[in-house]
C-alpha positions as a Markdown table, in Angstrom:
| # | Residue | x | y | z |
|---|---|---|---|---|
| 1 | Met | 41.3 | 47.1 | -40.0 |
| 2 | Arg | 41.6 | 50.6 | -38.7 |
| 3 | Lys | 43.6 | 51.7 | -35.7 |
| 4 | Tyr | 42.3 | 54.2 | -33.2 |
| 5 | Val | 43.8 | 56.3 | -30.4 |
| 6 | Ala | 41.2 | 57.5 | -27.9 |
| 7 | Tyr | 41.3 | 60.9 | -26.1 |
| 8 | Tyr | 39.1 | 61.7 | -23.1 |
| 9 | Arg | 38.8 | 64.7 | -20.8 |
| 10 | Val | 37.3 | 64.8 | -17.3 |
| 11 | Ser | 37.0 | 67.7 | -14.9 |
| 12 | Thr | 38.2 | 66.2 | -11.6 |
| 13 | Gln | 40.5 | 63.4 | -10.4 |
| 14 | Lys | 37.5 | 61.7 | -8.8 |
| 15 | Gln | 35.6 | 61.8 | -12.0 |
| 16 | Gly | 38.6 | 60.5 | -13.9 |
| 17 | Asn | 39.1 | 57.5 | -11.6 |
| 18 | Ser | 35.6 | 56.2 | -11.3 |
| 19 | Gly | 33.0 | 58.8 | -12.4 |
| 20 | Leu | 30.3 | 58.4 | -14.9 |
| 21 | Gly | 31.8 | 61.1 | -17.1 |
| 22 | Leu | 34.8 | 59.0 | -18.1 |
| 23 | Gln | 32.8 | 55.8 | -18.5 |
| 24 | Ala | 30.2 | 57.5 | -20.7 |
| 25 | Gln | 33.0 | 58.7 | -23.0 |
| 26 | Lys | 34.5 | 55.3 | -23.1 |
| 27 | Asn | 31.2 | 53.8 | -24.0 |
| 28 | Ala | 30.7 | 56.3 | -26.8 |
| 29 | Val | 34.2 | 55.4 | -28.2 |
| 30 | Ala | 33.4 | 51.6 | -28.0 |
| 31 | Tyr | 30.2 | 52.1 | -29.8 |
| 32 | Gln | 31.9 | 53.9 | -32.7 |
| 33 | Ile | 34.8 | 51.3 | -33.1 |
| 34 | Lys | 33.9 | 48.3 | -35.2 |
| 35 | Ser | 34.7 | 44.8 | -34.1 |
| 36 | Asn | 37.5 | 44.3 | -36.6 |
| 37 | Asp | 39.2 | 47.6 | -35.7 |
| 38 | Gln | 41.8 | 48.1 | -33.0 |
| 39 | Leu | 41.9 | 50.6 | -30.2 |
| 40 | Ile | 45.7 | 50.8 | -29.6 |
| 41 | Ala | 45.8 | 53.3 | -26.7 |
| 42 | Glu | 43.6 | 55.6 | -24.5 |
| 43 | Phe | 44.7 | 59.0 | -23.0 |
| 44 | Thr | 42.7 | 60.7 | -20.3 |
| 45 | Glu | 43.2 | 64.4 | -19.5 |
| 46 | Val | 42.3 | 65.2 | -15.8 |
| 47 | Glu | 41.7 | 68.8 | -15.0 |
| 48 | Thr | 40.2 | 70.8 | -12.1 |
| 49 | Gly | 38.0 | 73.8 | -12.3 |
| 50 | Thr | 40.2 | 75.8 | -9.9 |
| 51 | Arg | 43.6 | 75.3 | -11.4 |
| 52 | Lys | 44.4 | 75.7 | -15.1 |
| 53 | Lys | 46.8 | 73.1 | -16.4 |
| 54 | Lys | 48.5 | 72.8 | -19.7 |
| 55 | Arg | 47.3 | 69.9 | -21.8 |
| 56 | Val | 49.8 | 66.9 | -21.9 |
| 57 | Glu | 47.8 | 63.9 | -22.8 |
| 58 | Ile | 46.3 | 65.4 | -26.1 |
| 59 | Tyr | 49.8 | 65.9 | -27.4 |
| 60 | Lys | 50.8 | 62.3 | -26.5 |
| 61 | Ala | 47.6 | 61.0 | -28.2 |
| 62 | Ile | 48.3 | 63.1 | -31.4 |
| 63 | Glu | 51.9 | 61.9 | -31.6 |
| 64 | Leu | 51.0 | 58.3 | -31.1 |
| 65 | Ala | 48.2 | 58.5 | -33.7 |
| 66 | Arg | 50.5 | 60.1 | -36.2 |
| 67 | Ala | 53.3 | 57.5 | -35.6 |
| 68 | Asn | 50.9 | 54.6 | -36.1 |
| 69 | Lys | 48.7 | 56.2 | -38.9 |
| 70 | Ala | 45.8 | 55.8 | -36.6 |
| 71 | Val | 42.5 | 57.7 | -36.2 |
| 72 | Leu | 42.3 | 60.0 | -33.2 |
| 73 | Ile | 38.9 | 59.4 | -31.7 |
| 74 | Val | 37.4 | 62.0 | -29.4 |
| 75 | Ala | 34.3 | 61.1 | -27.4 |
| 76 | Lys | 32.9 | 64.6 | -26.6 |
| 77 | Leu | 33.8 | 67.4 | -29.0 |
| 78 | Asp | 31.1 | 69.6 | -27.5 |
| 79 | Arg | 33.0 | 69.7 | -24.2 |
| 80 | Leu | 36.2 | 70.7 | -26.0 |
| 81 | Ala | 34.9 | 73.1 | -28.6 |
| 82 | Arg | 35.8 | 76.2 | -26.5 |
| 83 | Asp | 39.2 | 75.0 | -25.7 |
| 84 | Val | 41.6 | 77.0 | -27.9 |
| 85 | Glu | 44.6 | 74.7 | -27.1 |
| 86 | Phe | 42.7 | 71.6 | -28.0 |
| 87 | Thr | 41.1 | 72.8 | -31.2 |
| 88 | Ser | 44.4 | 74.3 | -32.4 |
| 89 | Ala | 46.4 | 71.1 | -31.6 |
| 90 | Leu | 43.8 | 69.0 | -33.4 |
| 91 | Tyr | 43.6 | 71.2 | -36.4 |
| 92 | Asn | 47.4 | 71.6 | -36.8 |
| 93 | Ser | 48.2 | 67.9 | -36.2 |
| 94 | Gly | 47.3 | 66.6 | -39.6 |
| 95 | Val | 46.0 | 63.3 | -38.1 |
| 96 | Glu | 42.6 | 61.8 | -39.1 |
| 97 | Phe | 40.1 | 62.2 | -36.3 |
| 98 | Leu | 36.6 | 61.1 | -35.4 |
| 99 | Cys | 34.2 | 62.8 | -32.9 |
| 100 | Cys | 31.7 | 60.5 | -31.5 |
| 101 | Asp | 29.1 | 63.1 | -30.7 |
| 102 | Asn | 29.6 | 64.8 | -34.0 |
| 103 | Pro | 30.7 | 62.2 | -36.6 |
| 104 | Thr | 30.4 | 64.6 | -39.5 |
| 105 | Ala | 32.9 | 67.0 | -38.0 |
| 106 | Asn | 35.8 | 67.7 | -40.3 |
| 107 | Lys | 38.9 | 69.9 | -40.5 |
| 108 | Leu | 36.8 | 72.9 | -41.5 |
| 109 | Thr | 34.6 | 72.4 | -38.5 |
| 110 | Ile | 37.6 | 72.2 | -36.2 |
| 111 | Gln | 39.1 | 75.4 | -37.8 |
| 112 | Leu | 35.8 | 77.3 | -37.2 |
| 113 | Leu | 35.6 | 76.1 | -33.6 |
| 114 | Ser | 39.2 | 77.2 | -33.1 |
| 115 | Val | 38.5 | 80.7 | -34.5 |
| 116 | Ile | 35.4 | 81.0 | -32.3 |
| 117 | Ala | 37.3 | 79.8 | -29.2 |
| 118 | Glu | 40.1 | 82.2 | -29.9 |
| 119 | His | 37.7 | 85.1 | -30.2 |
| 120 | Glu | 35.9 | 84.2 | -27.0 |
| 121 | Ala | 39.3 | 84.0 | -25.2 |
| 122 | Glu | 40.3 | 87.4 | -26.5 |
| 123 | Val | 36.9 | 88.9 | -25.4 |
| 124 | Ile | 37.4 | 87.4 | -21.9 |
| 125 | Ser | 41.0 | 88.7 | -21.7 |
| 126 | Lys | 40.0 | 92.2 | -22.8 |
| 127 | Arg | 37.3 | 92.3 | -20.2 |
| 128 | Ile | 39.7 | 91.2 | -17.4 |
| 129 | Lys | 42.3 | 93.7 | -18.5 |
| 130 | Glu | 39.7 | 96.5 | -18.5 |
| 131 | Ala | 38.6 | 95.5 | -15.0 |
| 132 | Leu | 42.2 | 95.5 | -13.7 |
| 133 | Lys | 42.8 | 98.9 | -15.3 |
| 134 | Val | 39.8 | 100.3 | -13.4 |
| 135 | Lys | 41.0 | 98.8 | -10.1 |
| 136 | Lys | 44.5 | 100.2 | -10.7 |
| 137 | Glu | 43.0 | 103.7 | -11.2 |
| 138 | Lys | 41.1 | 103.3 | -7.9 |
| 139 | Ile | 44.2 | 102.3 | -6.0 |
| 140 | Lys | 46.0 | 105.4 | -7.4 |
| 141 | Lys | 43.1 | 107.5 | -6.0 |
| 142 | Gly | 43.4 | 105.8 | -2.6 |
| 143 | Ile | 40.2 | 103.7 | -3.0 |
| 144 | Tyr | 41.0 | 100.3 | -1.5 |
| 145 | Thr | 37.5 | 98.8 | -1.3 |
| 146 | Asn | 36.6 | 95.6 | -3.2 |
| 147 | Lys | 33.3 | 94.9 | -4.9 |
| 148 | Asp | 32.2 | 92.8 | -1.9 |
| 149 | Gly | 32.8 | 95.7 | 0.5 |
| 150 | Ser | 36.0 | 94.3 | 1.9 |
| 151 | Thr | 39.3 | 96.2 | 2.0 |
| 152 | Met | 42.3 | 95.3 | 0.0 |
| 153 | Thr | 45.1 | 93.7 | 2.0 |
| 154 | Pro | 48.5 | 95.5 | 1.7 |
| 155 | Ile | 51.4 | 93.5 | 0.3 |
| 156 | Asp | 54.7 | 94.5 | 2.0 |
| 157 | Gly | 53.1 | 97.6 | 3.2 |
| 158 | Glu | 51.8 | 98.6 | -0.2 |
| 159 | Val | 48.3 | 98.1 | -1.7 |
| 160 | Arg | 48.5 | 96.5 | -5.1 |
| 161 | Leu | 46.8 | 94.1 | -7.4 |
| 162 | Gly | 47.3 | 90.3 | -6.6 |
| 163 | Asn | 46.5 | 87.8 | -4.0 |
| 164 | Pro | 48.5 | 88.8 | -0.9 |
| 165 | Asn | 48.6 | 85.1 | 0.2 |
| 166 | Gly | 50.1 | 84.0 | -3.1 |
| 167 | Phe | 52.4 | 86.9 | -3.9 |
| 168 | Gly | 55.7 | 85.2 | -4.1 |
| 169 | Glu | 59.1 | 86.0 | -5.3 |
| 170 | Tyr | 58.4 | 85.2 | -8.9 |
| 171 | Gln | 55.5 | 87.7 | -9.0 |
| 172 | Lys | 57.7 | 90.4 | -7.4 |
| 173 | Leu | 60.2 | 90.0 | -10.1 |
| 174 | Gly | 57.7 | 90.7 | -12.8 |
| 175 | Val | 56.9 | 88.8 | -16.0 |
| 176 | Lys | 59.8 | 90.2 | -18.1 |
| 177 | Lys | 62.3 | 89.1 | -15.4 |
| 178 | Ile | 60.8 | 85.7 | -15.2 |
| 179 | Lys | 61.1 | 85.2 | -19.0 |
| 180 | Asp | 64.7 | 86.5 | -18.9 |
| 181 | Asn | 65.5 | 83.9 | -16.1 |
| 182 | Ala | 64.0 | 81.1 | -18.2 |
| 183 | Arg | 66.1 | 82.1 | -21.2 |
| 184 | Lys | 69.3 | 82.3 | -19.3 |
| 185 | Asn | 68.7 | 79.1 | -17.2 |
| 186 | Lys | 71.5 | 76.6 | -17.5 |
| 187 | Asn | 69.2 | 73.6 | -17.6 |
| 188 | Asn | 67.1 | 75.1 | -20.4 |
| 189 | Ile | 70.2 | 76.0 | -22.4 |
| 190 | Gln | 71.7 | 72.5 | -22.1 |
| 191 | Ala | 68.4 | 70.8 | -23.0 |
| 192 | Met | 67.9 | 73.1 | -26.1 |
| 193 | Asp | 71.0 | 71.6 | -27.7 |
| 194 | Ile | 69.5 | 68.2 | -27.6 |
| 195 | Ile | 66.0 | 69.4 | -28.5 |
| 196 | Cys | 67.1 | 71.4 | -31.6 |
| 197 | Ser | 69.2 | 68.4 | -32.9 |
| 198 | Ala | 66.6 | 65.8 | -32.2 |
| 199 | Arg | 63.8 | 67.7 | -34.1 |
| 200 | Lys | 66.1 | 67.9 | -37.1 |
| 201 | Glu | 66.3 | 64.2 | -37.0 |
| 202 | Gly | 62.5 | 63.9 | -36.9 |
| 203 | Met | 62.0 | 62.9 | -33.3 |
| 204 | Thr | 58.6 | 63.7 | -31.7 |
| 205 | Phe | 58.3 | 66.0 | -28.7 |
| 206 | Gln | 57.3 | 63.0 | -26.6 |
| 207 | Ala | 60.4 | 61.0 | -27.7 |
| 208 | Ile | 62.7 | 64.0 | -27.0 |
| 209 | Ala | 61.1 | 64.4 | -23.5 |
| 210 | Asp | 61.7 | 60.7 | -22.8 |
| 211 | Lys | 65.4 | 61.1 | -24.0 |
| 212 | Leu | 66.0 | 64.1 | -21.8 |
| 213 | Asn | 64.5 | 62.3 | -18.8 |
| 214 | Lys | 66.6 | 59.2 | -19.5 |
| 215 | Leu | 69.7 | 61.4 | -19.6 |
| 216 | Gln | 68.6 | 62.8 | -16.3 |
| 217 | Tyr | 68.1 | 66.4 | -17.6 |
| 218 | Thr | 65.7 | 68.4 | -15.6 |
| 219 | Thr | 63.7 | 71.6 | -16.1 |
| 220 | Arg | 64.8 | 74.9 | -14.5 |
| 221 | Arg | 62.6 | 73.8 | -11.5 |
| 222 | Gly | 64.2 | 70.5 | -11.2 |
| 223 | Lys | 61.3 | 68.4 | -12.6 |
| 224 | Gln | 61.1 | 66.0 | -15.5 |
| 225 | Phe | 60.4 | 67.2 | -19.0 |
| 226 | Asn | 57.1 | 66.7 | -20.8 |
| 227 | Pro | 56.2 | 67.2 | -24.5 |
| 228 | Ile | 54.8 | 70.7 | -24.0 |
| 229 | Gln | 57.9 | 72.0 | -22.2 |
| 230 | Val | 60.0 | 70.5 | -25.0 |
| 231 | Gln | 57.9 | 72.3 | -27.6 |
| 232 | Arg | 58.3 | 75.6 | -25.8 |
| 233 | Leu | 62.1 | 75.3 | -25.7 |
| 234 | Tyr | 62.1 | 74.2 | -29.4 |
| 235 | Arg | 60.5 | 77.5 | -30.4 |
| 236 | Arg | 63.6 | 79.3 | -29.1 |
| 237 | Cys | 65.8 | 77.3 | -31.5 |
| 238 | Glu | 65.0 | 79.8 | -34.3 |
| 239 | Asp | 65.4 | 82.9 | -32.1 |
């Protein structure tokens, strides 16, 4: 008997709750799993097209599959092939996996997809940076007209890049200042002591997050910890 952990991803909350997208993925997984095998858990990542969100469920699925020596089964690899975070997480996890729409996919396939996805992300990032550079040059020259013919809205009396409606205190501080604040934050420093020690003991990021939440530790923004936030803080243990 083989154990499986299923991972699905849908684009909207509506689709995640009752849409055909999720049901189609579940049907694909059910078709692949034999009657004498066991599906021990299912994880669904719900995302929107207007707001990027760090993956949480994929790490939970990987951690559970690793702990139970189970196969991570993915319904639709073609929908995830360009997702750098997903392909990297899957490739680096070391867990056995099965892709319903591409059963012959192996670790080499995932590695190639990850490289291609990374390249595409770099190309897009470069294109955006070049466009922003051009716009900055126009602002310096006193040209405040957007592509659609509208005029840029001043922020605190100054024309600059960024959405004037969403230009809050964190953006004003700048990226470097934000990172400095995160490093010096009391909540982060206290949590790191537990995180560094727990990882040495072999605890998973999910288990550490659960421990921090049980002990009523919070993030610097007063929220509960999740595995991704724990992983970020753990990287600073070696700094």
